[in-house]
C-alpha positions as CSV (number, residue, x, y, z in Angstrom):
1,X,83.8,90.7,81.0
2,X,85.4,89.5,77.3
3,X,85.7,85.6,77.2
4,X,89.2,85.4,77.9
5,X,89.0,87.0,81.2
6,X,86.1,84.6,82.3
7,X,87.7,82.1,84.6
8,X,86.5,78.5,84.1
9,X,83.2,78.3,85.5
10,X,82.6,81.8,86.5
11,X,80.3,84.0,84.6
12,X,82.4,87.1,84.7
13,X,80.3,88.6,82.0
14,X,78.7,92.1,81.5
15,X,75.0,92.3,81.8
16,X,74.4,92.6,78.0
17,X,76.4,89.2,77.4
18,X,74.3,87.2,79.8
19,X,70.9,88.3,79.0
20,X,69.0,86.4,76.1
21,X,68.1,87.2,72.7
22,X,64.8,89.7,71.7
23,X,62.2,87.1,70.7
24,X,59.8,88.8,68.4
25,X,55.9,87.7,70.0
26,X,53.7,88.8,67.1
27,X,51.9,85.6,65.3
28,X,53.4,84.0,62.2
29,X,52.1,85.1,58.7
30,X,49.3,83.7,57.4
31,X,47.4,83.3,60.6
32,X,44.1,84.8,61.4
33,X,44.3,86.1,65.3
34,X,40.7,85.5,67.1
35,X,38.9,88.3,68.6
36,X,40.5,88.4,71.9
37,X,44.4,88.2,70.6
38,X,43.1,91.6,68.4
39,X,42.2,93.1,71.5
40,X,45.3,92.2,73.7
41,X,47.5,92.7,70.6
42,X,46.0,96.2,70.4
43,X,46.5,97.0,74.3
44,X,50.2,95.4,73.7
45,X,50.7,98.5,71.0
46,X,48.9,101.2,73.0
47,X,51.0,100.4,76.2
48,X,53.9,100.2,73.9
49,X,53.4,103.6,72.9
50,X,53.3,104.9,76.6
51,X,56.4,103.3,77.7
52,X,58.1,106.4,79.0
53,X,61.4,106.6,80.6
54,X,61.1,109.9,82.5
55,X,64.4,110.5,84.3
56,X,66.9,113.6,85.8
57,X,70.4,114.8,85.9
58,X,71.3,116.0,89.5
59,X,74.5,117.1,91.2
60,X,74.0,116.5,94.6
61,X,70.5,117.5,94.9
62,X,70.0,120.1,92.1
63,X,69.1,119.0,88.9
64,X,72.0,120.0,86.1
65,X,70.3,122.4,83.4
66,X,72.4,121.8,80.4
67,X,73.8,118.9,78.8
68,X,72.6,116.2,76.4
69,X,71.2,112.7,77.4
70,X,71.4,109.1,75.5
71,X,69.4,106.2,75.4
72,X,70.9,103.2,74.9
73,X,69.4,99.7,74.1
74,X,71.5,96.3,74.7
75,X,70.7,92.9,74.2
76,X,72.9,89.8,73.4
77,X,73.5,90.7,69.8
78,X,75.1,94.0,70.9
79,X,74.2,97.5,71.7
80,X,73.0,100.7,70.1
81,X,72.1,104.1,70.8
82,X,68.7,105.0,70.5
83,X,67.8,108.4,70.9
84,X,69.1,111.6,72.4
85,X,67.8,114.6,74.4
86,X,68.8,118.0,75.8
87,X,67.6,118.1,79.4
88,X,65.2,120.6,80.6
89,X,66.3,123.8,82.6
90,X,65.5,121.6,86.4
91,X,67.9,118.8,84.6
92,X,64.7,116.3,83.8
93,X,64.6,114.6,80.3
94,X,62.1,111.8,79.2
95,X,62.4,109.2,76.2
96,X,59.6,107.0,74.6
97,X,61.1,103.5,74.9
98,X,60.4,101.5,71.5
99,X,58.9,98.7,73.7
100,X,58.0,98.0,77.4
101,X,60.7,96.6,79.6
102,X,60.4,93.1,80.1
103,X,63.0,91.0,81.9
104,X,61.9,87.9,79.5
105,X,62.9,89.9,76.4
106,X,66.8,89.7,77.1
107,X,67.0,93.7,76.5
108,X,67.8,96.6,79.0
109,X,67.9,99.9,78.4
110,X,69.9,103.1,80.2
111,X,70.8,106.1,79.8
112,X,74.4,108.4,79.9
113,X,74.8,112.1,80.1
114,X,78.6,113.6,79.6
115,X,79.3,116.2,82.7
116,X,82.9,118.1,82.3
117,X,84.0,115.5,79.9
118,X,83.3,112.5,82.3
119,X,80.5,110.0,81.1
120,X,78.1,109.1,83.8
121,X,75.4,106.1,83.5
122,X,71.8,105.5,84.7
123,X,71.2,101.9,86.0
124,X,69.9,99.3,83.5
125,X,65.9,99.5,83.3
126,X,64.7,95.9,82.4
127,X,61.5,96.2,84.1
128,X,58.2,98.0,83.5
129,X,58.2,98.5,87.1
130,X,61.0,100.8,87.0
131,X,59.2,103.5,84.9
132,X,57.2,104.4,87.8
133,X,60.2,106.0,89.5
134,X,62.4,108.9,88.3
135,X,65.2,107.8,86.5
136,X,68.1,109.2,88.4
137,X,71.8,110.2,86.7
138,X,73.9,111.3,89.2
139,X,76.8,113.5,88.1
140,X,79.7,114.9,90.4
141,X,82.0,117.6,90.7
142,X,86.0,116.8,89.6
143,X,88.8,116.9,91.8
144,X,92.6,116.4,90.7
145,X,93.9,113.1,92.6
146,X,96.8,113.5,95.0
147,X,100.3,113.1,93.5
148,X,100.3,109.8,95.4
149,X,97.3,108.9,93.9
150,X,93.8,108.4,95.3
151,X,93.3,106.5,98.5
152,X,90.5,104.2,98.0
153,X,89.5,101.2,99.6
154,X,89.4,97.6,98.1
155,X,86.0,96.2,98.6
156,X,86.5,92.7,97.0
157,X,89.5,91.1,95.2
158,X,89.2,87.9,93.9
159,X,92.0,85.9,92.4
160,X,91.4,83.1,90.2
161,X,94.3,80.7,89.6
162,X,94.9,78.1,87.2
163,X,98.0,76.3,87.0
164,X,99.6,76.2,83.5
165,X,102.9,73.8,84.0
166,X,105.4,76.7,83.9
167,X,103.6,79.1,86.8
168,X,100.3,80.2,87.0
169,X,97.8,81.9,84.5
170,X,95.9,84.7,86.9
171,X,92.4,86.3,86.6
172,X,92.8,89.4,88.8
173,X,89.2,91.1,89.6
174,X,89.5,94.6,91.9
175,X,86.6,96.4,93.2
176,X,87.7,99.9,94.5
177,X,85.1,102.2,96.2
178,X,85.4,106.0,96.2
179,X,84.0,107.0,99.2
180,X,84.2,110.7,98.4
181,X,81.6,113.2,96.9
182,X,83.7,114.1,94.1
183,X,85.5,112.5,90.8
184,X,89.2,112.3,91.2
185,X,90.7,113.1,87.8
186,X,94.4,112.8,86.7
187,X,96.5,115.5,87.6
188,X,100.0,116.6,85.7
189,X,99.9,113.1,83.5
190,X,100.1,111.3,87.2
191,X,97.7,108.3,87.7
192,X,94.7,108.5,89.6
193,X,95.2,105.3,91.9
194,X,97.9,102.4,91.4
195,X,98.1,98.9,92.9
196,X,100.6,96.2,93.4
197,X,99.7,93.1,91.8
198,X,101.2,89.3,91.9
199,X,105.2,89.3,92.3
200,X,106.8,88.4,88.8
201,X,103.3,89.0,86.9
202,X,104.0,89.5,83.6
203,X,102.0,89.2,79.9
204,X,99.1,91.5,80.8
205,X,95.6,91.7,79.1
206,X,92.7,94.2,79.9
207,X,89.2,92.7,80.2
208,X,85.8,94.4,79.7
209,X,84.9,96.0,83.3
210,X,85.1,99.8,84.2
211,X,88.9,99.7,82.7
212,X,89.6,100.6,79.1
213,X,93.1,99.7,77.4
214,X,94.6,103.2,76.9
215,X,93.7,104.5,80.7
216,X,95.9,101.6,82.2
217,X,99.8,100.4,82.2
218,X,102.0,98.1,83.9
219,X,105.1,98.7,85.0
220,X,107.8,97.5,88.1
221,X,104.6,95.1,89.5
222,X,101.8,97.4,89.6
223,X,99.4,98.8,87.6
224,X,98.4,102.4,87.5
225,X,95.1,103.6,86.1
226,X,94.4,106.8,84.6
227,X,91.0,106.8,83.9
228,X,88.5,109.2,86.7
229,X,87.6,107.3,89.3
230,X,83.9,108.6,90.4
231,X,82.4,108.3,94.1
232,X,81.2,104.5,94.3
233,X,82.7,101.4,93.5
234,X,84.6,100.5,90.2
235,X,85.5,97.1,88.9
236,X,89.0,96.4,87.1
237,X,89.8,93.1,85.6
238,X,93.4,92.0,84.3
239,X,94.9,88.5,83.4
240,X,98.7,88.0,83.6
241,X,100.4,85.1,84.3
242,X,102.9,84.4,86.9
243,X,106.4,82.2,86.2
244,X,106.9,79.7,89.0
245,X,104.4,78.4,91.3
246,X,105.2,81.0,94.3
247,X,104.2,84.5,95.0
248,X,103.8,87.3,97.2
249,X,100.4,89.4,96.5
250,X,100.8,92.5,98.8
251,X,97.8,94.2,100.3
252,X,98.4,98.0,100.8
253,X,95.4,99.7,102.7
254,X,92.3,98.0,103.5
255,X,90.9,95.1,101.8
256,X,87.5,94.3,102.9
257,X,86.7,90.9,101.5
258,X,90.0,88.8,99.7
259,X,89.2,85.6,97.9
260,X,91.9,83.3,96.2
261,X,90.5,80.5,94.3
262,X,92.6,77.7,92.9
263,X,91.0,75.9,89.8
264,X,91.4,71.8,90.3
265,X,93.6,70.1,89.5
266,X,96.4,71.9,90.6
267,X,99.2,71.2,92.9
268,X,99.2,70.9,96.5
269,X,99.7,74.8,97.7
270,X,100.1,76.6,101.0
271,X,98.7,80.0,101.4
272,X,99.4,82.6,104.5
273,X,97.5,85.5,105.6
274,X,93.9,83.6,104.0
275,X,91.7,81.1,105.5
276,X,91.0,77.8,103.6
277,X,87.5,77.4,102.7
278,X,85.3,74.5,101.6
279,X,86.2,73.9,97.8
280,X,83.3,75.4,95.4
281,X,82.1,73.6,92.4
282,X,80.7,76.4,89.8
283,X,79.7,73.8,87.6
284,X,80.0,69.8,87.0
285,X,83.6,69.3,87.0
286,X,85.0,72.7,87.7
287,X,86.1,73.0,91.2
288,X,88.1,75.9,93.0
289,X,90.0,75.5,96.2
290,X,89.3,78.3,98.2
291,X,91.4,80.4,100.6
292,X,89.5,83.9,102.0
293,X,89.5,86.7,105.0
294,X,87.6,89.4,105.6
295,X,89.0,93.1,106.7
296,X,92.6,93.1,105.7
297,X,94.7,96.7,106.4
298,X,98.4,96.9,105.0
299,X,99.2,93.1,104.8
300,X,99.9,90.0,102.3
301,X,99.0,87.4,100.9
302,X,101.8,84.4,100.2
303,X,101.6,81.1,98.0
304,X,104.2,78.4,97.9
305,X,104.0,75.0,96.6
306,X,103.5,72.7,99.8
307,X,105.3,69.4,99.5
308,X,103.3,66.3,98.7
309,X,103.1,64.0,102.3
310,X,105.9,60.7,101.7
311,X,104.9,57.8,102.4
312,X,106.2,55.8,105.2
313,X,107.7,52.4,105.0
314,X,105.4,49.8,106.6
315,X,107.8,49.1,109.6
316,X,107.9,52.6,110.5
317,X,103.9,53.0,110.1
318,X,104.1,50.0,112.9
319,X,106.3,52.1,115.0
320,X,104.1,55.1,114.8
321,X,100.8,53.1,115.8
322,X,102.5,51.6,118.7
323,X,103.2,54.7,120.2
324,X,100.0,56.8,119.1
325,X,98.2,53.8,121.2
326,X,100.7,54.0,124.0
327,X,100.1,57.9,124.2
328,X,96.5,57.5,123.6
329,X,96.5,55.5,127.3
330,X,98.5,58.0,128.7
331,X,95.8,60.3,127.4
332,X,93.1,58.5,129.0
333,X,94.6,57.8,132.2
334,X,95.9,62.2,132.6
335,X,93.9,64.1,130.4
336,X,92.4,67.6,131.8
337,X,89.0,67.8,132.0
338,X,88.7,70.2,128.7
339,X,91.7,69.0,126.9
340,X,93.0,72.9,126.9
341,X,96.5,71.8,127.1
342,X,96.2,69.5,123.9
343,X,94.4,72.3,122.2
344,X,97.1,75.0,123.0
345,X,99.9,72.7,121.5
346,X,98.1,71.9,118.5
347,X,97.6,75.9,117.9
348,X,100.9,76.6,118.6
349,X,101.9,74.0,116.1
350,X,100.1,75.6,113.6
351,X,101.2,79.0,113.8
352,X,104.8,78.1,113.8
353,X,104.1,76.1,110.5
354,X,102.7,79.5,109.2
355,X,105.5,81.3,110.2
356,X,108.0,78.9,108.7
357,X,105.8,79.1,105.3
358,X,105.8,83.0,105.4
359,X,109.8,82.7,105.8
360,X,110.0,80.3,103.2
361,X,107.9,82.5,100.9
362,X,110.0,85.9,101.7
363,X,113.1,84.0,100.9
364,X,111.8,82.6,97.6
365,X,110.6,86.0,96.9
366,X,114.3,88.0,97.4
367,X,114.2,91.8,96.9
368,X,110.7,92.8,97.3
369,X,109.7,97.0,98.1
370,X,109.5,98.1,101.5
371,X,105.7,98.1,101.7
372,X,106.0,94.2,101.1
373,X,108.8,93.9,103.5
374,X,106.9,95.6,106.3
375,X,103.9,93.7,105.3
376,X,105.7,90.5,106.0
377,X,107.3,91.8,109.4
378,X,104.0,92.9,110.6
379,X,102.4,89.8,109.6
380,X,105.3,87.9,111.3
381,X,105.1,89.5,114.4
382,X,101.3,89.0,114.9
383,X,101.9,85.4,114.3
384,X,104.9,85.4,116.9
385,X,102.5,87.4,119.5
386,X,99.8,84.6,118.9
387,X,102.2,81.9,119.5
388,X,103.1,83.9,123.0
389,X,99.8,83.9,124.0
390,X,99.4,80.0,122.9
391,X,102.2,79.2,125.0
392,X,101.2,81.3,128.3
393,X,100.0,79.1,131.2
394,X,97.5,81.8,132.2
395,X,95.5,81.7,128.8
């Protein structure tokens, strides 16, 4: 991923950007290698000559007997196309690699092919052991996306927030999964998939991922993807800003994993729809507050500033301390064996606070779409149901 999309301390970069540069293993000029070194060099040269990538282009289980396959080499300094070959009738192909793949070299190889005007890739190869297996490039039949766009599961969504004084700078990573068996393509100029971003999002930038700049547009708080979506997972990365410090993030459909990470230092926030986790320090001096949840269906996440706890005058602290000590004395005499009543009361207070935060976020958001409004009502109803259960003496 491009540097501008890397959240502080988070290595959101493509494979080739994380690899070390290739080093020349030949002895320096002017030296005379020993006979053993010469034998080793000859053996290495012989091994390099037999480093062959043998693969096959398949549609389902059948080989695709036409088309061109291109071999690519990628290192830290960049990438290039090395060679191209026509596939055989059974879909097979082979390339003699310029060197033996070695994880320590910092170089990877991969092959690609064009099928029905859609580019498909095989996996990266950086180890010689991978040459023992057939290298497979899977291609798929195409199908026009429905008018409303594809119905994809969001397998992972990560929101990285950084306070910029007037609001948030947001890095939004969305990984979707096409569980079908065909590549969905645009139909009649309509997008293949669209998704709502944070309320008030603006100043959009597209990062290096599975999303090209000319394959996405932003309008009415949503992004519209016009790129083909093959079976499997695709990662989309965008950066934008949100004015102010409160927003609602609708989560339509199913989201398997959702994480919101707030870079420190930042103002205190209250988050609904996610559970606060332990902070994570990704590197020295770079810490994120973390909120997460799993298996979310047609819901929303809300964030707003939380008020700093006010400092109480000394005389009030003395009064409160007296009351607390008296309560502790009564509790010691009359406490229930399992403390169930206190636990239920605490749960009820927590749920009521979450309802208040949700209502505050809804009021600040103002006008919203029907889906966001429906998600807000559904979330509120669930919280009220849980409050009723907490109040039920039978529970």
